[in-house]
C-alpha positions in Angstrom: 0.1 -0.2 -0.1 1.4 3.5 -0.7 2.5 5.6 1.9 2.2 9.4 2.1 4.6 11.4 4.4 1.7 14.1 5.0 -0.9 11.2 6.1 1.9 9.7 7.9 2.5 13.0 10.1 -1.2 13.2 10.3 -1.5 9.8 11.8 1.2 10.5 14.6 -2.2 11.0 16.5 -3.7 7.5 16.5 -5.7 5.0 18.6 -3.8 3.4 21.0 -5.6 0.0 21.1 -6.7 0.1 24.3 -9.4 2.7 24.1 -7.5 5.7 24.2 -5.4 8.0 21.7 -1.6 8.3 21.6 0.8 10.7 20.2 3.7 9.8 18.5 5.2 13.2 18.8 4.2 13.7 22.4 8.3 13.6 23.6 11.5 14.2 21.9 12.1 10.5 22.1 8.9 9.7 20.4 9.6 12.0 17.7 12.9 11.0 17.3 11.4 7.6 16.5 8.9 8.6 14.1 11.6 10.6 12.0 13.6 7.7 11.9 10.8 5.4 10.7 10.2 7.7 7.7 13.2 7.9 6.4 12.8 6.2 3.1 9.2 8.4 2.9 11.5 11.6 3.4 14.3 10.6 0.6 11.3 10.0 -1.8 10.2 14.1 -1.0 13.3 15.2 -1.6 15.3 15.0 1.9 18.3 12.7 2.0 18.2 10.2 4.9 21.7 11.5 6.0 20.4 15.0 6.1 17.3 13.9 8.4 19.9 12.3 10.3 21.6 15.5 11.0 18.6 16.9 12.7 18.9 17.3 16.5 15.7 16.3 18.1 15.0 18.8 20.6 11.7 20.1 22.2 11.9 23.0 19.6 11.9 20.5 16.6 9.2 18.5 18.5 6.9 21.9 18.8 7.7 22.7 15.2 6.6 19.3 14.0 3.1 19.5 16.2 2.4 22.8 14.7 2.9 21.8 11.1 0.7 18.4 11.8 -2.1 20.7 13.5 -2.3 22.6 10.3 -2.2 19.5 7.9 -5.0 18.0 10.3 -6.8 21.2 10.0 -6.6 21.2 5.9 -7.3 17.3 6.2 -10.6 18.1 8.2 -11.5 20.7 5.5 -10.5 17.9 2.5 -13.0 15.5 3.8 -16.1 18.1 4.3 -18.9 18.0 4.2 -18.2 14.6 6.1 -17.3 14.9 9.8 -13.6 15.4 10.4 -11.5 12.8 12.9 -12.6 13.0 16.5 -9.5 14.2 17.7 -9.9 17.3 15.4 -13.5 18.1 16.1 -13.4 20.4 19.2 -10.0 22.2 18.1 -9.6 23.0 14.5 -7.5 25.4 13.5 -8.9 28.3 11.2 -8.5 27.2 7.8 -6.9 30.9 7.0 -4.2 29.8 10.0 -3.8 26.5 8.8 -2.8 27.6 5.2 -0.5 30.5 6.4 0.9 27.8 8.7 1.6 25.2 6.0 2.8 27.9 3.3 5.1 29.5 5.6 7.0 26.1 6.3 7.1 25.2 2.7 8.7 28.7 2.0 11.6 28.5 4.4 13.8 26.6 2.4 14.3 28.3 -1.1 14.5 25.8 -3.6 15.0 25.6 -7.5 13.4 23.1 -10.0 16.4 20.7 -11.6 15.6 18.6 -14.6 16.9 15.3 -14.5 16.5 13.1 -18.0 18.4 9.5 -17.7 19.0 7.6 -21.1 16.2 5.2 -20.4 13.4 7.2 -18.4 11.2 10.1 -18.9 12.5 13.6 -17.7 11.5 14.3 -14.1 12.0 17.6 -12.2 13.6 18.0 -8.7 13.7 20.3 -6.2 17.2 21.1 -5.3 17.6 23.3 -2.0 19.1 26.3 -3.2 21.4 26.4 0.2 22.1 23.8 2.9 20.1 25.3 5.1 19.6 24.1 9.0 18.3 20.6 9.1 15.1 21.6 10.8 14.2 24.1 8.2 14.7 21.4 5.5 12.6 18.8 7.2 9.6 21.2 8.3 9.8 22.4 4.4 9.8 19.0 3.2 6.8 18.1 5.3 4.9 21.3 4.4 5.7 20.5 0.6 4.6 16.9 0.9 1.3 18.1 2.3 0.9 20.6 -0.3 1.5 17.9 -3.0 -1.0 15.5 -1.3 -3.6 18.2 -1.1 -3.5 19.3 -4.8 -3.1 15.8 -6.1 -6.0 13.4 -6.6 -5.7 11.5 -3.3 -7.5 14.7 -1.7 -10.7 13.6 -3.3 -10.1 10.1 -1.6 -9.2 11.2 1.8 -11.7 10.3 4.5 -11.7 10.3 8.4 -12.3 6.9 9.9 -15.7 6.4 11.4 -14.6 3.5 13.6 -15.3 3.8 17.4 -12.3 5.8 19.2 -10.4 5.9 15.8 -8.9 9.2 14.8 -7.0 8.7 11.6 -7.5 10.2 8.1 -6.8 7.5 5.5 -6.8 7.5 1.6 -10.1 5.1 0.3 -8.6 2.4 -1.7 -12.2 0.9 -3.4 -15.5 1.9 -3.5 -16.6 -0.1 -0.5 -14.5 0.7 2.0 -15.3 2.7 5.3 -12.6 2.2 7.8 -9.0 2.9 7.5 -8.0 -0.5 8.6 -9.7 -4.3 9.1 -9.3 -3.8 12.8 -11.2 -0.6 12.8 -13.8 -2.0 10.4 -14.3 -4.9 13.0 -14.6 -2.6 16.0 -17.2 -0.5 14.2 -19.3 -4.1 13.3 -19.2 -4.8 17.2 -20.5 -1.5 18.3 -22.9 -1.5 15.5 -24.3 -5.5 16.5 -23.9 -4.1 20.4 -26.3 -1.3 19.4 -28.9 -3.3 17.3 -29.1 -5.9 20.4 -29.7 -3.0 23.1 -32.0 -1.3 21.2 -34.0 -4.6 20.4 -34.1 -5.1 24.5 
């Protein structure tokens, strides 16, 4: 299944499997683990793994990632409208204008220049090359912001949904016409809850 960097960032808030919600960016150690797990995706979005490895993960870095995630989740909520947003966001969404400003500001922090690459046996492609060797945190947040912009302006936006299973707070890309939940375990939980409600109503 294809993974999207913007969706991975949004999914750092997730159901913990025990009826609660966990935050992968809740502390510095968790943030460092999440960044390590995304090395391949960062490389696919123009950020070499060795560059991400130079980032000193501290409270400043964690705070910037959390702020960017808040903007991405607010824009995801707008994208799934008129459907409901994730329950994790419903009561505390950033205003859309503020979310857009935050995302665009992060993307603009690192100046880039398009570079054409055209090997003998492939079609020409463009890559964004950083105009300068910026601070690793600037490069990281800019790469995440650009990935979110690409996601929200691409065809995936039309397939974005908020999972409606009990206690789930994830967004997901709908893969087929009948998909209602982000993963099978959420579908099982939703069916059990539905069955329980029917049994309760019948009494």
